[in-house]
C-alpha positions as CSV (number, residue, x, y, z in Angstrom):
1,X,-30.3,-21.6,36.2
2,X,-33.3,-21.6,34.0
3,X,-33.9,-17.8,34.6
4,X,-30.3,-17.3,33.7
5,X,-30.2,-19.1,30.5
6,X,-33.7,-17.3,29.8
7,X,-32.0,-13.8,30.2
8,X,-29.0,-14.9,28.0
9,X,-31.5,-15.9,25.2
10,X,-33.3,-12.6,25.6
11,X,-30.1,-10.8,25.3
12,X,-28.8,-12.6,22.3
13,X,-32.2,-12.2,20.6
14,X,-32.0,-8.3,21.2
15,X,-28.6,-8.1,19.8
16,X,-29.7,-10.0,16.7
17,X,-32.7,-7.9,16.2
18,X,-30.5,-4.7,16.6
19,X,-28.0,-6.0,14.1
20,X,-30.7,-6.9,11.8
21,X,-32.5,-3.6,12.0
22,X,-29.1,-1.9,11.5
23,X,-28.4,-3.9,8.1
24,X,-31.9,-3.4,7.0
25,X,-32.0,0.5,7.1
26,X,-28.3,0.7,5.9
27,X,-28.9,-1.7,2.9
28,X,-32.1,0.1,2.2
29,X,-30.4,3.4,1.5
30,X,-27.1,1.9,-0.1
31,X,-26.4,-1.2,-2.1
32,X,-23.3,-3.3,-1.6
33,X,-21.6,-2.2,-4.8
34,X,-22.0,1.3,-3.8
35,X,-20.5,1.1,-0.7
36,X,-17.5,-0.8,-2.0
37,X,-17.0,1.6,-4.7
38,X,-14.2,4.1,-4.9
39,X,-16.5,7.0,-6.0
40,X,-18.8,6.3,-3.1
41,X,-16.2,6.4,-0.4
42,X,-14.7,9.6,-2.3
43,X,-17.9,11.3,-2.2
44,X,-18.8,10.6,1.3
45,X,-15.2,11.5,2.3
46,X,-16.1,15.1,0.8
47,X,-19.5,15.1,2.8
48,X,-18.0,14.0,6.0
49,X,-15.2,17.0,5.6
50,X,-17.7,19.7,5.0
51,X,-20.0,18.4,7.8
52,X,-17.1,18.2,10.4
53,X,-15.9,21.8,9.2
54,X,-19.5,23.3,9.6
55,X,-20.1,21.9,12.9
56,X,-17.1,19.8,14.4
57,X,-18.6,19.7,18.2
58,X,-22.0,18.1,17.0
59,X,-20.3,15.6,14.4
60,X,-17.8,14.8,17.4
61,X,-20.4,13.8,20.1
62,X,-22.4,11.9,17.5
63,X,-19.6,9.8,16.6
64,X,-18.8,9.5,20.3
65,X,-22.3,8.3,21.1
66,X,-22.0,6.0,18.1
67,X,-19.0,4.3,19.1
68,X,-20.3,3.8,22.8
69,X,-23.2,2.0,21.4
70,X,-20.8,0.0,19.1
71,X,-19.3,-1.3,22.1
72,X,-22.3,-1.8,24.2
73,X,-24.8,-3.1,23.2
74,X,-23.7,-3.9,20.0
75,X,-20.3,-5.7,21.2
76,X,-18.4,-4.3,18.5
77,X,-14.3,-4.0,18.6
78,X,-12.2,-0.9,18.2
79,X,-10.4,-1.2,15.0
80,X,-13.5,-0.2,12.5
81,X,-14.3,2.8,14.6
82,X,-10.7,3.7,15.0
83,X,-10.0,3.8,11.1
84,X,-13.2,5.8,10.8
85,X,-12.4,8.0,13.6
86,X,-9.1,8.7,11.8
87,X,-10.7,9.2,8.3
88,X,-13.3,11.8,9.6
89,X,-11.2,13.7,12.2
90,X,-7.6,13.0,11.8
91,X,-5.3,11.0,14.1
92,X,-5.4,13.6,17.2
93,X,-9.2,14.4,17.5
94,X,-9.8,10.8,15.9
95,X,-7.9,9.3,18.7
96,X,-9.6,11.5,21.4
97,X,-13.0,10.5,20.4
98,X,-12.4,6.9,19.7
99,X,-10.7,6.2,22.9
100,X,-13.4,8.1,24.9
101,X,-16.1,6.1,23.0
102,X,-14.4,3.0,23.6
103,X,-13.6,3.6,27.4
104,X,-17.0,4.4,28.0
105,X,-18.6,1.7,26.3
106,X,-16.3,-0.7,27.7
107,X,-17.3,0.6,31.2
108,X,-20.9,0.2,30.7
109,X,-20.3,-3.3,29.4
110,X,-18.4,-4.2,32.5
111,X,-21.2,-2.7,34.5
112,X,-23.6,-5.0,32.7
113,X,-21.4,-8.0,33.1
114,X,-21.3,-7.4,36.6
115,X,-25.0,-7.3,37.4
116,X,-26.1,-10.0,35.0
117,X,-23.3,-12.1,33.4
118,X,-21.0,-12.6,36.2
119,X,-22.0,-16.1,37.3
120,X,-22.0,-17.2,33.3
121,X,-18.3,-15.7,33.2
122,X,-17.0,-17.4,36.4
123,X,-18.5,-20.8,35.1
124,X,-17.0,-20.5,31.7
125,X,-13.7,-18.7,32.1
126,X,-12.5,-18.9,35.8
127,X,-10.3,-22.0,35.4
128,X,-8.8,-20.7,32.4
129,X,-7.6,-17.2,33.7
130,X,-7.5,-17.9,37.4
131,X,-3.7,-16.9,37.3
132,X,-4.9,-13.4,36.8
133,X,-6.6,-13.2,39.9
134,X,-3.2,-13.1,42.0
135,X,-1.9,-10.2,39.6
136,X,-5.0,-8.0,40.1
137,X,-4.9,-8.5,43.9
138,X,-1.2,-7.5,43.8
139,X,-1.9,-4.2,42.4
140,X,-5.2,-3.8,40.5
141,X,-4.7,-0.8,38.6
142,X,-1.3,-1.5,37.2
143,X,-2.2,-5.2,36.1
144,X,-5.4,-4.0,34.6
145,X,-3.5,-1.3,32.6
146,X,-1.0,-3.9,31.2
147,X,-3.7,-6.3,30.5
148,X,-5.6,-3.7,28.3
149,X,-2.2,-2.9,26.6
150,X,-1.2,-6.4,25.8
151,X,-4.5,-7.9,24.7
152,X,-4.5,-11.3,23.4
153,X,-8.2,-11.8,24.3
154,X,-11.1,-10.9,22.2
155,X,-11.9,-7.4,22.9
156,X,-15.7,-8.2,24.1
157,X,-14.2,-11.0,26.5
158,X,-11.4,-8.4,27.5
159,X,-14.0,-6.1,28.7
160,X,-16.0,-8.6,30.7
161,X,-13.2,-10.9,32.5
162,X,-12.2,-8.4,35.2
163,X,-15.7,-9.2,36.6
164,X,-13.9,-12.3,37.9
165,X,-11.9,-10.4,40.2
166,X,-14.1,-7.7,41.7
167,X,-12.0,-4.8,39.7
168,X,-13.1,-1.2,41.0
169,X,-14.9,0.7,38.5
170,X,-12.4,3.8,38.8
171,X,-9.6,1.3,38.2
172,X,-11.4,-0.3,35.3
173,X,-12.2,3.1,33.5
174,X,-8.9,4.7,33.7
175,X,-6.7,1.8,33.1
176,X,-9.2,1.2,29.9
177,X,-8.6,5.0,29.2
178,X,-5.0,4.8,28.9
179,X,-4.3,1.1,28.0
180,X,-6.3,1.5,24.6
181,X,-4.4,4.8,23.4
182,X,-1.2,3.3,21.8
183,X,-3.3,0.8,19.4
184,X,-6.0,3.4,18.8
185,X,-3.6,6.3,17.9
186,X,-1.9,4.2,15.3
187,X,-5.0,2.8,13.6
188,X,-6.7,6.5,13.7
189,X,-3.5,7.5,12.0
190,X,-3.9,4.7,9.3
191,X,-7.6,6.1,8.9
192,X,-6.2,9.7,8.4
193,X,-3.7,8.7,5.9
194,X,-6.1,6.9,4.0
195,X,-8.5,9.8,4.0
196,X,-5.3,12.0,2.8
197,X,-4.6,9.5,-0.1
198,X,-8.2,9.6,-1.0
199,X,-8.1,13.5,-1.3
200,X,-5.3,13.6,-3.7
201,X,-6.4,10.8,-6.0
202,X,-9.7,11.3,-8.1
203,X,-9.0,7.5,-9.5
204,X,-8.3,4.6,-7.5
205,X,-4.7,4.6,-6.4
206,X,-2.3,1.7,-7.0
207,X,-2.0,-0.7,-3.9
208,X,1.9,0.0,-3.8
209,X,1.4,3.8,-3.6
210,X,-0.9,3.3,-0.7
211,X,1.4,1.2,0.9
212,X,4.4,3.0,0.6
213,X,2.8,6.3,1.4
214,X,4.3,7.8,4.6
215,X,0.9,8.4,6.2
216,X,0.4,4.6,5.8
217,X,3.6,2.7,6.1
218,X,4.8,4.5,9.2
219,X,2.0,4.0,11.4
220,X,1.7,0.6,9.9
221,X,4.9,-0.5,10.9
222,X,4.6,1.0,14.1
223,X,1.6,-1.0,14.5
224,X,2.9,-4.5,13.5
225,X,5.9,-3.7,16.0
226,X,3.1,-2.9,18.8
227,X,1.4,-6.6,17.8
228,X,5.0,-7.9,18.0
229,X,5.8,-6.6,21.4
230,X,2.5,-7.5,22.9
231,X,3.0,-11.0,21.5
232,X,6.0,-11.4,23.5
233,X,4.8,-9.6,26.6
234,X,1.4,-11.5,26.8
235,X,3.3,-14.9,26.9
236,X,4.7,-13.6,30.1
237,X,1.8,-11.8,31.4
238,X,-0.6,-14.8,31.0
239,X,2.1,-17.7,31.8
240,X,2.8,-16.4,35.4
Protein backbone atom coordinates (compact mmCIF):
# COMPACT_ATOMS: atom_id res chain seq x y z
CA UNK A 1 0.00 0.00 0.00
CA UNK A 2 2.84 2.38 0.87
CA UNK A 3 4.53 1.70 -2.48
CA UNK A 4 1.23 2.31 -4.27
CA UNK A 5 0.76 5.66 -2.52
CA UNK A 6 4.32 6.72 -3.35
CA UNK A 7 3.80 5.79 -6.98
CA UNK A 8 0.54 7.80 -7.16
CA UNK A 9 2.33 10.77 -5.59
CA UNK A 10 5.12 10.44 -8.15
CA UNK A 11 2.64 10.37 -11.06
CA UNK A 12 0.82 13.41 -9.67
CA UNK A 13 4.08 15.36 -9.31
CA UNK A 14 5.22 14.47 -12.84
CA UNK A 15 1.85 15.58 -14.22
CA UNK A 16 2.01 18.86 -12.28
CA UNK A 17 5.59 19.54 -13.44
CA UNK A 18 4.67 18.91 -17.10
CA UNK A 19 1.70 21.29 -16.88
CA UNK A 20 3.82 23.98 -15.20
CA UNK A 21 6.58 23.64 -17.81
CA UNK A 22 4.06 23.91 -20.64
CA UNK A 23 2.46 27.03 -19.11
CA UNK A 24 5.86 28.59 -18.45
CA UNK A 25 7.16 28.15 -22.00
CA UNK A 26 3.82 29.14 -23.52
CA UNK A 27 3.41 32.35 -21.53
CA UNK A 28 7.09 33.24 -21.99
CA UNK A 29 6.24 33.53 -25.70
CA UNK A 30 2.76 35.09 -25.43
CA UNK A 31 0.96 37.22 -22.89
CA UNK A 32 -2.58 36.42 -21.75
CA UNK A 33 -3.77 39.65 -23.39
CA UNK A 34 -2.28 38.57 -26.72
CA UNK A 35 -3.83 35.12 -26.84
CA UNK A 36 -7.29 36.48 -26.01
CA UNK A 37 -7.22 39.19 -28.70
CA UNK A 38 -9.05 38.71 -31.99
CA UNK A 39 -6.05 39.92 -34.03
CA UNK A 40 -3.84 37.26 -32.44
CA UNK A 41 -6.33 34.52 -33.30
CA UNK A 42 -6.80 35.80 -36.86
CA UNK A 43 -3.07 36.12 -37.53
CA UNK A 44 -2.36 32.64 -36.21
CA UNK A 45 -5.26 31.29 -38.24
CA UNK A 46 -3.49 32.59 -41.37
CA UNK A 47 -0.20 31.10 -40.15
CA UNK A 48 -1.72 27.65 -39.63
CA UNK A 49 -3.48 27.74 -43.00
CA UNK A 50 -0.22 28.54 -44.81
CA UNK A 51 1.64 25.89 -42.80
CA UNK A 52 -1.04 23.29 -43.53
CA UNK A 53 -1.11 24.10 -47.25
CA UNK A 54 2.68 23.88 -47.53
CA UNK A 55 3.08 20.60 -45.62
CA UNK A 56 -0.21 18.92 -44.73
CA UNK A 57 1.28 15.52 -43.85
CA UNK A 58 3.86 16.95 -41.42
CA UNK A 59 1.28 19.15 -39.65
CA UNK A 60 -1.15 16.21 -39.55
CA UNK A 61 1.36 14.01 -37.70
CA UNK A 62 2.52 16.82 -35.38
CA UNK A 63 -1.10 17.42 -34.40
CA UNK A 64 -1.71 13.68 -34.05
CA UNK A 65 1.24 13.26 -31.67
CA UNK A 66 0.22 16.38 -29.72
CA UNK A 67 -3.31 14.99 -29.30
CA UNK A 68 -1.94 11.66 -28.07
CA UNK A 69 0.25 13.45 -25.51
CA UNK A 70 -2.70 15.67 -24.53
CA UNK A 71 -4.65 12.54 -23.53
CA UNK A 72 -1.69 10.61 -22.13
CA UNK A 73 0.19 11.62 -20.05
CA UNK A 74 -1.42 15.08 -19.73
CA UNK A 75 -4.92 13.64 -19.08
CA UNK A 76 -6.64 16.21 -21.29
CA UNK A 77 -10.14 15.71 -22.71
CA UNK A 78 -11.40 15.82 -26.27
CA UNK A 79 -13.29 19.09 -26.82
CA UNK A 80 -10.32 21.56 -26.98
CA UNK A 81 -8.36 19.45 -29.48
CA UNK A 82 -11.52 18.80 -31.52
CA UNK A 83 -12.16 22.55 -31.82
CA UNK A 84 -8.52 23.14 -32.73
CA UNK A 85 -8.49 20.21 -35.18
CA UNK A 86 -11.55 21.55 -36.98
CA UNK A 87 -10.09 25.06 -36.96
CA UNK A 88 -6.82 23.97 -38.58
CA UNK A 89 -7.82 21.04 -40.81
CA UNK A 90 -11.55 21.44 -41.44
CA UNK A 91 -14.24 19.06 -40.25
CA UNK A 92 -13.27 15.97 -42.29
CA UNK A 93 -9.49 15.78 -41.87
CA UNK A 94 -9.90 17.33 -38.42
CA UNK A 95 -12.21 14.50 -37.36
CA UNK A 96 -9.76 11.87 -38.65
CA UNK A 97 -6.73 13.29 -36.84
CA UNK A 98 -8.56 14.04 -33.58
CA UNK A 99 -10.33 10.66 -33.42
CA UNK A 100 -7.03 8.89 -34.15
CA UNK A 101 -5.18 10.87 -31.48
CA UNK A 102 -7.89 10.44 -28.85
CA UNK A 103 -8.12 6.70 -29.53
CA UNK A 104 -4.37 6.06 -29.34
CA UNK A 105 -3.99 8.29 -26.27
CA UNK A 106 -6.94 6.65 -24.51
CA UNK A 107 -5.57 3.19 -25.30
CA UNK A 108 -2.17 4.10 -23.87
CA UNK A 109 -3.91 5.47 -20.77
CA UNK A 110 -5.87 2.22 -20.45
CA UNK A 111 -2.70 0.11 -20.73
CA UNK A 112 -1.00 2.32 -18.14
CA UNK A 113 -4.02 2.06 -15.82
CA UNK A 114 -4.12 -1.72 -16.23
CA UNK A 115 -0.52 -2.06 -15.08
CA UNK A 116 -0.25 0.60 -12.40
CA UNK A 117 -3.67 1.86 -11.23
CA UNK A 118 -5.93 -1.19 -11.32
CA UNK A 119 -6.06 -1.77 -7.57
CA UNK A 120 -6.66 1.92 -6.90
CA UNK A 121 -9.50 2.10 -9.47
CA UNK A 122 -11.06 -1.09 -8.12
CA UNK A 123 -10.96 0.25 -4.58
CA UNK A 124 -12.47 3.63 -5.47
CA UNK A 125 -15.00 2.83 -8.21
CA UNK A 126 -15.96 -0.86 -8.30
CA UNK A 127 -18.94 -0.49 -5.94
CA UNK A 128 -20.31 2.46 -7.91
CA UNK A 129 -19.99 0.86 -11.34
CA UNK A 130 -20.32 -2.85 -10.54
CA UNK A 131 -23.50 -3.09 -12.67
CA UNK A 132 -21.40 -2.47 -15.77
CA UNK A 133 -19.48 -5.70 -15.20
CA UNK A 134 -22.47 -7.84 -16.20
CA UNK A 135 -23.01 -5.77 -19.35
CA UNK A 136 -19.40 -6.09 -20.46
CA UNK A 137 -19.43 -9.84 -19.90
CA UNK A 138 -22.52 -10.21 -22.12
CA UNK A 139 -21.00 -8.49 -25.13
CA UNK A 140 -17.78 -6.68 -24.39
CA UNK A 141 -17.38 -4.79 -27.66
CA UNK A 142 -21.03 -3.71 -28.07
CA UNK A 143 -21.39 -2.46 -24.51
CA UNK A 144 -18.02 -0.77 -24.55
CA UNK A 145 -19.01 0.98 -27.79
CA UNK A 146 -22.27 2.11 -26.23
CA UNK A 147 -20.39 3.17 -23.09
CA UNK A 148 -18.15 5.38 -25.21
CA UNK A 149 -21.05 6.92 -27.10
CA UNK A 150 -23.31 7.80 -24.15
CA UNK A 151 -20.53 9.24 -21.97
CA UNK A 152 -21.74 10.74 -18.69
CA UNK A 153 -18.39 10.05 -17.00
CA UNK A 154 -15.34 12.35 -17.10
CA UNK A 155 -13.16 11.41 -20.07
CA UNK A 156 -10.11 10.42 -18.01
CA UNK A 157 -12.15 8.13 -15.75
CA UNK A 158 -14.04 6.78 -18.76
CA UNK A 159 -10.70 5.68 -20.21
CA UNK A 160 -9.66 3.91 -17.00
CA UNK A 161 -12.88 2.26 -15.75
CA UNK A 162 -12.69 -0.67 -18.22
CA UNK A 163 -9.61 -1.86 -16.30
CA UNK A 164 -12.15 -3.11 -13.72
CA UNK A 165 -13.59 -5.58 -16.22
CA UNK A 166 -10.42 -6.83 -17.95
CA UNK A 167 -11.55 -5.51 -21.34
CA UNK A 168 -9.54 -6.87 -24.26
CA UNK A 169 -7.20 -4.29 -25.76
CA UNK A 170 -8.53 -4.87 -29.29
CA UNK A 171 -12.13 -4.29 -28.21
CA UNK A 172 -11.14 -1.23 -26.22
CA UNK A 173 -9.28 0.31 -29.16
CA UNK A 174 -11.94 -0.22 -31.83
CA UNK A 175 -14.91 0.65 -29.63
CA UNK A 176 -13.16 3.91 -28.71
CA UNK A 177 -12.26 4.57 -32.35
CA UNK A 178 -15.90 4.26 -33.42
CA UNK A 179 -17.56 5.55 -30.26
CA UNK A 180 -15.91 8.99 -30.19
CA UNK A 181 -16.65 9.76 -33.86
CA UNK A 182 -20.15 11.38 -33.53
CA UNK A 183 -19.25 13.88 -30.81
CA UNK A 184 -15.83 14.62 -32.29
CA UNK A 185 -17.25 15.25 -35.76
CA UNK A 186 -19.78 17.76 -34.44
CA UNK A 187 -17.20 19.63 -32.36
CA UNK A 188 -14.65 19.75 -35.21
CA UNK A 189 -17.46 21.08 -37.42
CA UNK A 190 -17.91 23.95 -34.95
CA UNK A 191 -14.14 24.59 -35.03
CA UNK A 192 -14.19 24.57 -38.83
CA UNK A 193 -17.13 27.00 -38.81
CA UNK A 194 -15.25 29.38 -36.50
CA UNK A 195 -12.28 29.33 -38.88
CA UNK A 196 -14.52 30.31 -41.81
CA UNK A 197 -16.10 33.16 -39.83
CA UNK A 198 -12.69 34.53 -38.81
CA UNK A 199 -11.51 34.27 -42.42
CA UNK A 200 -14.44 36.41 -43.60
CA UNK A 201 -14.25 39.06 -40.85
CA UNK A 202 -11.27 41.35 -40.34
CA UNK A 203 -12.96 42.76 -37.21
CA UNK A 204 -14.57 40.92 -34.33
CA UNK A 205 -17.95 39.64 -35.60
CA UNK A 206 -21.16 40.14 -33.63
CA UNK A 207 -22.01 37.20 -31.37
CA UNK A 208 -25.44 36.95 -33.02
CA UNK A 209 -23.80 36.68 -36.46
CA UNK A 210 -21.57 33.89 -35.16
CA UNK A 211 -24.39 31.90 -33.58
CA UNK A 212 -26.71 32.23 -36.59
CA UNK A 213 -24.05 31.28 -39.10
CA UNK A 214 -25.05 27.90 -40.68
CA UNK A 215 -21.48 26.66 -40.10
CA UNK A 216 -22.05 27.13 -36.36
CA UNK A 217 -25.71 26.67 -35.50
CA UNK A 218 -26.24 23.45 -37.51
CA UNK A 219 -23.46 21.43 -35.78
CA UNK A 220 -24.29 23.19 -32.50
CA UNK A 221 -27.92 22.08 -32.64
CA UNK A 222 -26.83 18.58 -33.64
CA UNK A 223 -24.38 18.53 -30.73
CA UNK A 224 -27.08 19.55 -28.23
CA UNK A 225 -29.33 16.90 -29.74
CA UNK A 226 -26.57 14.34 -29.21
CA UNK A 227 -26.16 15.46 -25.59
CA UNK A 228 -29.90 15.16 -24.88
CA UNK A 229 -30.01 11.72 -26.51
CA UNK A 230 -26.96 10.64 -24.51
CA UNK A 231 -28.54 11.84 -21.24
CA UNK A 232 -31.64 9.77 -21.96
CA UNK A 233 -29.67 6.68 -22.97
CA UNK A 234 -27.17 6.82 -20.12
CA UNK A 235 -30.01 6.73 -17.57
CA UNK A 236 -30.96 3.37 -19.02
CA UNK A 237 -27.38 2.16 -19.54
CA UNK A 238 -26.09 2.96 -16.04
CA UNK A 239 -29.31 2.01 -14.22
CA UNK A 240 -29.69 -1.62 -15.24
